[in-house]
C-alpha positions in Angstrom: 173.1 115.7 84.3 169.5 115.5 85.4 167.3 112.7 86.4 164.4 112.1 84.1 161.4 111.7 85.9 159.5 110.9 82.6 161.4 107.8 81.9 163.3 107.0 85.3 166.2 107.5 84.3 169.4 110.0 84.8 170.4 111.5 81.7 173.8 112.7 80.9 175.4 115.1 77.9 178.5 116.3 76.5 181.5 117.2 78.5 185.1 116.9 77.0 187.2 114.2 76.6 191.4 113.6 76.4 191.5 110.3 74.1 190.9 109.9 71.0 190.2 111.9 67.6 193.2 114.1 68.3 191.9 115.0 71.5 194.8 114.9 74.3 195.3 116.3 78.2 196.4 119.5 76.4 193.9 119.5 73.8 190.7 118.1 75.3 188.2 118.0 72.7 184.2 118.8 73.3 181.4 115.9 73.2 178.4 115.1 71.8 176.8 111.9 73.4 173.5 111.0 75.3 174.1 108.7 78.0 171.0 107.6 80.1 171.8 105.5 83.6 168.9 102.8 85.0 168.9 100.0 87.1 172.8 99.9 87.8 174.0 100.4 84.0 174.5 103.7 81.7 173.3 103.0 78.6 174.4 105.2 75.0 171.6 106.9 73.2 173.8 108.7 71.0 173.6 106.2 68.1 169.7 106.9 68.7 169.2 110.7 69.1 172.4 111.4 67.4 171.7 113.6 63.8 172.5 117.1 62.8 169.2 118.8 63.8 167.8 116.8 66.9 170.7 116.4 69.4 172.5 119.6 71.0 176.2 120.5 69.2 179.0 119.0 71.2 179.8 121.0 74.0 181.4 121.2 77.4 180.0 123.5 80.9 175.8 122.8 79.7 173.8 123.3 82.7 170.7 121.2 83.3 168.0 120.3 85.1 164.6 118.4 85.3 161.4 120.8 84.4 159.3 118.6 86.8 155.9 120.7 85.6 156.5 120.6 81.8 158.0 116.5 82.0 161.7 117.2 80.3 164.9 117.6 80.8 166.1 121.2 80.6 170.0 122.1 79.0 171.4 125.2 78.1 174.4 126.8 76.5 178.2 125.4 77.0 181.5 126.0 75.4 181.5 124.3 71.6 185.4 124.6 71.5 188.7 122.5 73.1 190.4 124.8 75.4 193.5 125.1 72.5 191.2 127.1 69.9 188.9 128.9 72.2 187.8 131.9 69.7 186.8 135.5 70.4 183.1 133.7 71.5 183.1 129.9 72.5 179.9 129.8 74.1 176.1 129.2 73.1 172.9 130.1 74.2 170.8 128.3 72.8 168.2 125.9 74.7 167.3 122.5 74.4 164.8 119.8 76.0 164.7 116.2 76.3 162.0 113.9 76.5 160.7 110.0 75.8 164.5 110.1 74.5 164.8 112.8 72.2 166.4 116.0 72.2 164.0 119.1 70.9 165.5 122.7 70.5 163.4 125.3 71.9 165.7 128.2 70.9 169.2 128.7 69.3 169.8 131.9 70.5 167.6 132.5 73.5 166.2 135.9 74.6 165.2 136.7 78.2 162.2 139.6 79.0 163.0 140.2 74.9 166.7 140.4 75.6 168.9 137.8 74.5 171.1 136.1 76.8 174.9 136.1 76.8 176.3 132.8 75.2 178.0 131.1 78.4 179.4 128.3 79.7 179.3 126.7 83.7 176.2 128.4 84.6 174.2 126.9 87.3 170.8 125.4 86.7 168.3 123.7 89.3 164.5 123.4 89.2 162.4 125.6 91.5 159.6 123.1 93.2 158.3 126.0 95.4 157.5 128.6 92.3 157.6 125.6 89.1 160.1 126.9 87.2 163.8 126.4 86.8 166.4 129.3 88.0 169.7 129.8 86.3 172.8 131.5 87.6 176.0 133.2 86.7 178.3 131.7 84.3 181.7 132.0 82.1 180.8 135.1 79.3 182.9 136.3 76.8 184.5 139.5 78.1 186.2 141.0 75.2 188.3 139.3 71.8 189.7 135.7 73.3 189.1 136.9 76.5 186.2 135.5 79.6 185.0 136.7 82.3 181.8 136.3 84.9 178.0 137.5 85.3 175.9 137.0 87.9 172.9 137.5 86.0 170.0 135.6 86.9 167.1 133.8 84.8 163.9 132.0 85.2 162.7 129.1 82.9 158.8 128.4 82.8 156.6 126.9 80.4 159.3 126.7 77.5 161.0 130.5 77.6 163.1 132.6 80.0 162.7 135.7 81.9 165.3 138.2 83.7 165.8 137.9 86.9 166.5 141.0 89.8 170.0 140.3 90.9 171.0 141.9 94.4 175.2 143.3 93.6 176.2 141.7 96.9 176.0 138.2 95.1 178.9 138.5 92.9 179.7 137.3 89.6 180.9 134.0 89.4 180.7 130.2 87.8 180.6 127.1 88.5 178.5 127.5 91.6 177.1 124.6 93.3 173.0 125.1 92.8 170.3 122.5 94.2 166.5 123.1 95.6 166.1 122.6 99.2 162.7 120.9 99.7 163.4 121.6 103.9 163.1 125.0 103.5 161.4 125.7 99.8 164.1 127.1 98.0 166.9 127.2 95.9 170.1 126.7 97.8 173.5 128.3 96.0 177.2 128.0 97.4 180.6 129.0 96.2 181.3 129.3 92.5 184.5 130.5 90.6 184.9 134.4 91.9 182.4 133.4 95.1 183.7 133.8 98.4 182.1 130.5 100.0 178.9 132.0 100.5 175.8 130.7 101.1 172.5 131.9 99.1 168.9 131.4 99.0 166.5 131.9 95.9 162.8 132.2 97.2 159.7 133.5 94.9 161.5 136.5 92.9 164.1 137.3 95.8 167.9 136.3 96.4 169.2 136.0 100.4 172.2 135.6 101.8 172.6 132.7 105.0 175.3 133.3 107.5 175.6 129.5 108.5 177.6 129.1 111.8 180.0 126.8 109.9 180.4 126.2 106.0 182.5 124.7 103.6 185.8 126.6 102.2 185.3 128.8 99.4 185.2 126.6 96.0 183.9 126.1 92.9 183.0 123.1 90.3 181.6 121.1 93.3 178.5 119.0 93.2 175.3 119.8 95.1 172.1 117.7 95.3 169.1 117.4 97.0 168.5 114.3 99.5 165.4 113.7 99.1 165.1 110.8 102.0 167.2 112.9 104.5 165.4 116.0 103.6 169.0 117.8 102.9 171.9 118.9 100.2 174.6 117.3 99.7 178.4 119.1 98.3 181.2 116.7 97.0 184.5 118.1 95.6 185.3 121.3 94.2 188.6 123.5 93.7 189.4 126.4 95.5 190.2 128.3 92.1 189.6 127.9 88.7 192.9 126.5 88.2 192.4 124.3 90.8 195.8 125.2 92.2 196.4 123.0 95.9 194.4 120.3 94.3 190.9 119.6 94.4 188.4 118.5 97.5 187.2 115.2 98.4 185.0 116.6 101.2 181.4 115.7 102.2 179.2 118.5 103.4 175.7 118.4 104.4 173.5 121.5 104.3 170.1 121.0 107.0 168.1 123.8 108.8 170.0 126.6 107.7 173.7 125.3 109.0 176.7 123.2 107.0 177.8 119.5 108.7 181.1 118.2 107.5 179.8 114.6 106.8 183.2 113.7 105.8 184.8 111.5 108.6 181.8 109.8 109.0 181.4 108.4 105.5 183.1 104.6 105.0 183.8 105.3 101.5 184.0 108.2 99.3 184.8 109.3 95.5 188.4 110.8 95.0 189.0 114.1 95.2 187.6 116.4 92.0 186.3 118.9 90.7 183.5 119.9 87.9 181.4 116.4 88.3 177.8 116.3 87.7 175.3 115.1 90.0 171.6 114.9 90.3 168.9 112.9 92.5 166.0 111.1 92.4 163.0 113.3 93.6 161.8 109.4 95.3 165.0 109.4 97.1 166.1 105.8 95.4 169.4 107.6 94.5 171.4 109.8 94.3 174.1 109.9 91.8 177.8 111.5 91.3 179.4 110.9 87.7 183.1 111.9 86.8 184.8 115.3 87.2 188.1 116.5 86.7 190.9 115.6 88.7 194.6 115.5 86.9 192.9 113.4 84.1 188.9 114.1 83.2 187.3 110.7 85.2 184.8 108.8 84.2 183.3 106.7 87.6 179.9 106.9 88.8 179.1 106.9 92.6 175.9 106.3 94.2 175.0 107.6 97.3 174.0 105.2 100.4 173.4 106.1 104.0 174.8 103.5 105.8 175.1 104.5 109.5 174.5 108.3 108.3 171.5 110.7 109.7 171.2 114.2 111.4 168.2 113.8 112.8 166.4 117.4 114.1 163.5 118.3 115.8 162.8 121.9 114.0 161.6 124.0 115.5 162.4 124.2 118.8 161.1 125.5 121.7 157.5 126.3 120.1 154.1 127.5 121.5 151.1 125.7 121.7 149.3 125.0 118.8 152.2 125.3 116.9 154.0 122.5 114.8 157.2 120.9 114.7 159.0 119.0 112.1 161.0 116.0 113.0 163.4 114.6 109.8 165.7 111.9 110.5 166.4 110.0 107.6 168.9 107.3 106.7 169.7 104.8 104.0 170.9 101.1 103.9 171.4 98.8 100.6 169.3 96.4 102.4 165.5 96.6 101.4 163.3 99.7 102.8 163.8 101.6 105.6 161.5 101.8 108.5 160.9 104.5 111.2 159.1 104.3 114.4 159.0 107.5 116.8 158.5 107.0 120.3 157.9 109.5 123.2 156.0 112.2 121.6 152.6 113.2 122.7 149.9 111.0 121.4 149.6 112.0 117.7 152.6 113.5 117.2 155.5 111.8 115.2 153.2 108.7 114.4 154.1 108.3 110.5 156.5 105.4 108.8 158.2 108.5 107.1 161.9 109.9 107.6 160.1 113.5 108.2 156.7 113.6 109.9 155.1 116.7 111.4 153.4 117.4 115.1 151.1 120.3 116.8 151.6 119.6 120.2 148.6 120.4 122.7 150.4 120.6 125.7 153.2 122.6 127.1 156.5 121.2 128.4 159.6 119.2 127.2 159.5 116.2 125.7 161.6 113.2 124.4 161.6 112.1 120.7 163.2 109.1 120.1 163.7 107.6 116.2 164.1 103.9 115.6 165.1 103.3 112.1 165.0 99.4 111.2 166.0 98.2 107.5 164.7 95.6 105.7 166.3 92.9 107.2 165.2 93.9 110.8 168.7 96.0 111.7 168.0 98.8 113.2 170.5 101.7 111.5 170.1 104.1 113.6 168.3 105.4 117.3 168.5 108.8 118.0 167.2 110.8 120.9 166.5 114.7 121.0 163.4 116.1 122.6 160.8 119.2 121.9 160.3 122.0 124.2 156.6 122.9 123.9 156.1 126.4 125.9 152.6 127.5 126.7 150.7 130.0 124.6 151.9 133.4 125.5 150.0 135.8 127.6 150.6 139.7 127.8 150.0 142.8 130.3 149.8 146.5 130.0 150.3 148.8 132.7 150.4 152.3 132.7 151.6 155.0 135.0 149.5 157.1 135.6 146.1 156.6 134.2 145.1 159.6 134.9 145.6 163.3 135.0 145.6 167.1 133.6 146.8 167.4 129.9 149.7 167.5 129.2 150.2 164.1 130.8 153.1 161.8 130.3 152.5 158.1 130.7 154.8 155.5 131.0 153.8 152.1 129.9 154.7 149.0 130.7 154.4 145.3 129.0 154.4 142.1 130.7 154.3 138.8 129.1 154.0 134.7 130.4 154.8 131.7 128.9 155.5 132.1 125.1 159.3 131.9 123.7 161.6 134.6 124.5 162.5 136.9 123.0 159.0 139.2 122.7 158.5 142.4 120.3 156.4 144.8 121.6 153.9 147.2 119.7 151.6 149.8 121.3 148.5 151.5 120.0 148.1 154.6 122.3 144.7 155.4 121.4 145.4 158.9 120.1 146.8 158.3 116.8 150.3 157.7 118.2 152.2 154.1 117.8 155.1 153.3 120.3 157.6 150.0 120.9 159.5 148.8 123.3 158.3 147.4 126.6 158.6 150.2 128.6 157.7 153.7 125.7 156.7 156.5 127.2 154.3 158.9 125.5 152.5 162.6 125.7 149.3 162.9 125.8 148.0 166.6 124.3 144.0 166.4 124.5 141.4 165.5 126.7 139.0 162.3 126.5 139.6 159.0 127.2 142.1 156.9 125.4 142.2 153.4 124.5 145.6 151.9 124.6 146.4 148.6 122.6 149.5 146.1 123.1 151.2 143.7 120.9 153.7 141.3 122.0 155.1 138.7 119.9 157.3 136.0 120.8 160.3 134.6 118.7 158.2 132.0 116.9 155.5 134.5 115.8 152.9 134.2 118.5 151.4 137.3 119.5 149.3 138.1 122.5 147.4 141.4 123.1 146.4 143.8 125.9 144.4 146.8 126.9 143.6 149.7 129.2 142.4 153.1 129.1 144.0 156.1 130.0 142.0 159.3 130.8 143.0 163.0 130.3 141.3 166.5 131.1 141.9 169.7 129.6 143.0 172.2 132.5 139.9 173.4 134.0 139.4 177.0 132.0 135.8 179.7 132.9 135.1 183.3 131.6 132.0 185.2 131.5 130.4 187.1 128.5 127.7 189.8 128.9 125.4 190.7 126.1 124.7 193.4 125.7 127.0 194.9 128.3 125.2 198.1 127.8 121.3 198.1 128.2 118.8 200.4 128.1 116.5 199.7 131.4 113.2 197.4 130.2 115.6 195.3 127.9 117.1 191.7 128.1 120.9 191.0 128.8 122.6 187.7 129.1 125.0 186.0 131.2 126.7 183.9 129.6 129.2 181.5 132.4 131.3 179.4 129.9 133.7 176.2 131.9 135.8 174.1 129.8 138.2 171.2 131.1 137.9 169.9 134.2 135.7 167.3 135.4 132.4 168.0 134.2 129.6 168.6 134.7 130.2 172.3 136.2 127.7 174.1 139.0 127.0 177.9 138.6 126.2 180.4 141.3 125.9 184.4 140.1 126.0 187.5 142.5 126.0 191.6 142.0 122.9 190.9 139.4 121.2 193.8 139.1 117.6 194.1 140.0 115.7 192.0 138.3 117.9 189.5 137.7 118.1 185.9 139.8 121.1 183.6 140.4 120.3 179.9 139.0 122.2 176.9 138.3 123.1 177.4 134.7 125.6 178.4 132.1 123.3 181.3 130.7 121.1 183.7 132.8 119.1 185.9 130.9 116.4 188.7 132.5 115.3 192.2 132.0 117.2 194.7 134.7 114.5 197.4 136.4 116.8 199.4 137.8 119.8 201.3 136.1 123.3 201.8 137.4 126.6 200.0 136.4 126.9 196.4 138.1 129.4 194.3 138.8 128.5 190.9 138.1 131.1 187.4 139.9 130.0 184.0 138.9 131.9 181.1 140.7 132.1 178.3 138.8 132.7 174.2 140.3 133.5 171.2 138.5 133.0 168.1 139.5 136.0 167.1 141.4 135.8 170.3 143.6 138.0 172.5 141.5 136.3 176.2 141.9 136.9 179.3 139.4 135.3 182.8 140.0 134.8 185.2 136.8 133.8 188.4 136.8 131.8 190.8 134.4 130.0 194.2 134.2 126.7 195.6 132.9 125.7 198.9 132.3 122.0 199.7 132.7 120.6 202.6 131.4 117.3 205.0 131.2 116.0 205.1 127.5 117.2 207.7 125.3 115.7 211.1 125.3 116.2 214.5 124.1 115.7 218.1 124.4 116.3 220.7 122.1 116.6 225.0 122.6 117.2 227.9 121.0 118.3 230.6 122.6 117.3 233.5 122.2 114.4 232.5 119.9 113.6 235.6 118.5 116.6 237.3 116.5 116.8 240.0 113.6 119.1 239.3 110.3 122.3 238.5 111.2 122.0 238.1 114.8 123.6 235.0 116.2 121.6 232.2 118.4 122.6 229.1 120.0 121.1 225.7 119.5 121.5 223.3 122.0 120.5 219.4 122.5 120.4 217.7 125.5 120.9 214.3 125.6 119.7 211.8 127.9 120.1 207.7 128.7 120.0 205.3 125.7 123.4 203.4 125.2 125.8 206.1 123.5 125.0 208.1 120.5 125.6 207.4 116.9 124.5 209.9 115.2 122.1 213.4 115.7 120.8 215.1 112.8 119.3 218.5 113.1 116.2 219.6 110.6 114.6 223.2 109.6 117.5 225.5 110.6 117.7 227.7 108.0 120.1 227.1 105.3 123.4 229.1 106.6 123.5 227.0 109.9 125.1 223.6 110.1 125.4 221.3 113.3 124.7 217.5 112.6 126.5 215.4 115.1 127.0 218.5 117.7 125.0 218.7 120.8 125.6 222.8 120.9 126.6 225.6 118.1 126.3 228.8 117.2 124.7 230.3 113.8 123.4 233.3 112.3 119.9 233.2 109.7 120.6 234.6 106.5 116.7 234.6 106.0 113.6 236.3 107.5 111.2 234.1 108.9 109.8 231.6 111.1 111.4 228.3 111.2 110.8 225.1 112.9 113.9 223.2 114.2 113.7 219.6 114.9 116.9 216.9 116.0 116.9 213.1 115.8 119.3 211.1 117.8 119.9 207.3 117.6 121.9 204.9 119.8 124.0 202.3 119.6 120.8 199.9 119.9 119.1 201.7 117.1 116.2 203.3 119.9 115.8 206.8 118.6 114.4 210.2 120.2 113.4 213.4 118.5 113.2 217.4 119.9 111.2 220.9 118.2 111.8 224.4 118.8 111.1 227.4 117.4 113.2 230.2 115.6 111.8 233.8 114.5 114.2 236.1 112.3 113.3 239.6 111.9 114.2 242.3 109.8 116.9 244.5 111.0 115.4 248.2 111.3 116.4 251.2 108.6 119.4 253.3 110.1 121.3 256.8 108.6 124.7 257.8 109.5 127.6 260.0 107.9 130.1 257.1 108.6 127.6 254.5 106.9 126.8 255.9 103.6 126.6 253.9 100.9 127.8 254.4 97.2 124.0 255.2 96.8 123.7 258.3 98.6 127.0 259.4 97.9 125.6 259.7 94.2 122.4 261.2 95.0 124.7 263.9 97.1 126.3 264.5 94.0 123.6 264.7 91.7 121.8 267.5 94.2 124.8 269.6 94.0 125.2 269.5 90.3 121.5 270.5 89.8 121.8 272.7 92.2 125.3 274.1 90.6 122.9 274.7 86.7 120.6 276.4 88.7 122.7 278.8 90.0 124.1 279.1 86.1 120.3 279.6 84.8 120.0 282.5 87.7 122.8 284.0 86.7 121.9 284.1 82.6 118.2 285.5 83.7 119.9 288.3 85.7 121.4 289.6 82.3 118.3 289.9 80.2 116.1 291.4 82.8 114.2 290.9 86.4 112.6 287.7 85.7 108.9 287.4 86.1 108.0 286.4 89.7 104.9 284.2 89.9 102.1 285.1 92.7 102.7 282.5 95.6 101.6 279.4 95.2 100.7 280.4 91.5 100.8 276.7 89.5 102.8 278.1 86.4 104.8 275.8 84.7 108.7 276.8 84.3 109.9 278.3 81.4 110.3 276.1 78.6 113.9 276.2 78.3 114.5 275.2 81.5 116.1 271.7 81.7 117.5 269.8 84.9 118.8 266.7 83.8 118.7 263.6 86.4 121.4 263.0 88.9 123.6 260.6 87.3 125.7 257.8 89.6 129.2 258.4 90.7 131.2 256.1 88.5 
């Protein structure tokens, strides 16, 4: 059943009966009739709307709700068979709409998000005014052949189509859950169900959320849940503790408001009898709340309308609040005698002044204010007079402190937050200014770098109002100094620079130099450049002080040397071929010798990068010897000397005969022997003809003296 706001009537379809047409208590039959309730009477619309194609088939356990945005009543699924003849697939998954007195089928086997919706009965369907769509949950489905089960699927119906929603695992599968939209919380409220545990859930946006009310009805399914627009609450009636209704149905009436359940059963002058599987709906304008039928020992066909005589739950929520926030007062009543009027008394000017059951106030001052409401009916009788109060706290302010607020890193700081006004308890969030965050009223944080850090505090009270505070923490790095001398070896007349570096501490810094070489003067500067005038090794000390009077001394040294010079000597300067002589290069000054090169030495002599060495020449002649030296700074010096190499004098000794002389001697001996042989032969022939002395007579023609031969 649902309320058709277009035709301003309640519309009821289907169900089951136990009378007529072979139906009985043991074999109840599904129905296909359509009824309308208006002006206190039921009208059977079945002859007008019923046909094979323009009306839903007979069924019971269908889900129905009025779609206020699209302007029609929506009906989904149900069971189409008697209890005694449940087949393997007794459930339906079609969707119908009812508008202007006519039914229209939207889909015969509906799908959601591209997937068929499993046929089901006893699903829960309610229109969500906050999102402009209908929400369906759970139901009884086919588990296996000739067996049923329950599901916890959630669906949304909007603009004529279904879509699947996510359901948390904690929202267990069930059927026959009670569901209705709650204007006060702007969410769909769901309670219990067969397979449930008496739990309370709300649906808002796309999310189910379980509540934890202080009091709650016992676990039940098949109850009716409707919204009471006049009271701003949700009403629950009837139901069974189990699907078989062991122990009998309930006749309790519960009200859900402000997140909690209140049992109204003992306050009612009259109420329907105990039942389950009933249907209920309300007029969104608050003119009527209807409960119809249900199941006790047998199916029922009675109708009840909710009259709020002497029943109300006035509240002021939230309370307490902070100045500038709004609170809503609600106090609803009903009477069968004319319209009700509301008079709010005792609040601040401009608050709760409307003749409405629900009104909103935004107090402009702090304090505790009584709130009274008088409700009168059309006969002028006061049906409710109730007093409560609204607590309004000043808007919160916050303070932030730190200990210490300055120091040398690493600096550990303890923060503390203070508040005044507002509504406790508070939560605190900190930003420490160095990229780190913290929570709590007394966090600690260690700063590892120097600087000025802006710390920000947010203090948030329990009603969502925040206050802010700021402070600054100043940290300094340790005072560190050192002295750099470049270059640390300098040639006389060249420049040297002293770098006195300082960091940390408290700037600015002052510098004083001592031990500088002549030609350099001390001054208050981190850099001193000068050209020393006197050679020597100088130990320099710099005294550095920061603005907090911390003092440190640093030292360094500079070696001032003469310009590089080279003297080249040869000893001796004149030698004979093969005689040893000494080369000596005397290098003075400079900043350290890197290379020493010689030029013009005889080819048999080498000595680069040696200041002294000996050698002997393999050539005769006069040699101009040059040397070049270069120090580490690139400065050069040159030296030159002359070497004379003479040929060795000729000498002859028996002990020093060479192979050549031995060959000459052998040749002479051989020639002598031949001459002796010729004389001997001549004497045998006769005496020789002796020429006169000094006569130029050629030797005989037959006398041959071979040249001496070299020994082999």
